N, C-alpha and C positions, 0 to 999 in steps of 0.2 A: 816364088811359086808356092812354097810351103805355107807361108803366112796367108796368102790369098785363100788357099784351100782350108786352112784352119779357121779363118774368119768366116768363111762360107758355112762351115759346120755349125757354128754358133748362131748364124743369122738365117739359115735355111728354114723354110716353113715347116714346123713340126707336124702339120696335118698330113704331110706326104708319107708319114709313117703309120698311116691308118691300119695297115695290115700287120703291125708290130705285135709281138706277144704281149700279154697283159702285164708282164713284169718290167716292161720298158717304161720307166717313170722318171719324173724329174727332168723333163726335157727343157733344155735351153737351146732353141733352134733344133738341131738334130743330135746334139750331144746329150747323152743319156746319163745324167748325174745319179739317177736312182739305181744304176748298175755299177757297183764298185770298181770293176776293171777299167772304167773310163775316168776315174777320179783325177788321175795325173794329167789329163789332156789339156786342161786350162794352163798348166805350167809350161807347156810348149811355147806359149806367147813370151814368157820371160826368156826362155832359151833362145828364141828368135830375136831378142832385143826389144820386145814390145811389152815392157812391164805395165804400161798404161792399159793395154788390152787385157792382160792378166787381171789387173785390178778391177777393171770394168766387169768382167764376167765372174770373178770371185764374189764381188759385191752382189751381183744379180743372183747368183746361186744362194748366197747367205740370206738374202732378202726374200726369195721366193720358194726355197726348198727346205728351209729349217724354221722351226718355231718352238714355242714353249708348251704347246698343248700335247696330249698323248699321241696325236698323229703328226707330230712336228718333224718327221723325217719323210723324205720323198721316196725312200726305198726300204728294203729289208736290211736292218742293221746287223748283217752277218758278222758275227764275232766283233762287233763294235766298230766296223770300218766307216760307216756313215758318220758316227760320232767322232771318230778319230780325224776324219777329213775336216769336220767343223772346227775342231780344236786347233789343228795345224793351220787352217786358213785364218783363224782368229789371231794366231801368233804371227803370221806373215811369212811363213815358210812351210815347205811340204817335202816329205821324203820321196822325191820323184823316183829314185831307185833305192828302195829301202835296204838293199843288200850292200850298197856302195858307201854308206856312211856320209852321204852328202844330201843337202836339202836345197831345193830351188826357191829363191826368194819370190814372194808374191806381194801382197799388200795386207798389212794387219787390219783387223776388224774391231779391235778393242784398243783403248788408249794405253794400257800398261798391264803387263803380266810378268810375274816373277816365278821362275822354275827353281825349286829347291833341289840341289844336287848333293851327291855324296860329299862327305868331308866338310859339310857346312857351307859349301860354295853356293852361289846363286847365279842365275843367268836371267837378266831382266830385259824384256822387250818393251820399248817405248815407241808409241806412234804420236809424235808431236803434231799438234794442230789437226788431229783427225776429226772430221765432221762429215755430215752428209754431203756438203759442198766440196769438202777437201778430202777426197778419198784416194787420190793418186799419190804415188811416192815420188818425191822430188830428189831425195838423196838418202843414203844409208851410211851409218858410221858404226864400226865395231870397236868398242872400247876407246871411243874418241877419235879414231882414225877413219878418214873417209874410205868407204868400202865400195869399190867399183865392180866387183865380181857379182854374178847372179847366183853363185853357189855358196852356201854356208856349210862349213864342215862340222861334223858331229864333234870332233875334238875341240873346236872353238867353243862350242856350247858347254862341253864338259869341263873346260878350264874355268868357266864362270866369266862374268862380265856383263856388259850391256850392249845390246843391239838397238840403235836408235834409227827409226824411220822418220825423216822429216817429210810431212805430207804437204 
């Protein structure tokens, strides 16, 4: 039931929000990506076992709500949250509960990124075979070990290593 309701949120006709306040922007269906408190909503798909739908909507948000022009954000970048969402989405994980130290896996939007950590360690994220046609995650490996979980722990990142998404 939750999956059905969540999918409906992203597929519902946005014109039904015609009476919405002017700051309701960045609509994907009736999900308001331009309002930061809803940034985590897409990642409920991963938590419900549908990484494919998370990937679909993350890609749609990236393609339609972000750009390189001065008006390249669909909302007000309060304290950098719009930009932070874009960076995390590009990496392939998001701090669903930022106080919990865990990230929910999504679908990376760039082929490779390296985070430089304390003590000279690095954490590299690789999206093998990423393309417009190949945007869905087939499998994930952390440091060469198949990763079945949908949660990435902050401690795993801080130890350094490599997270590989096979697209």
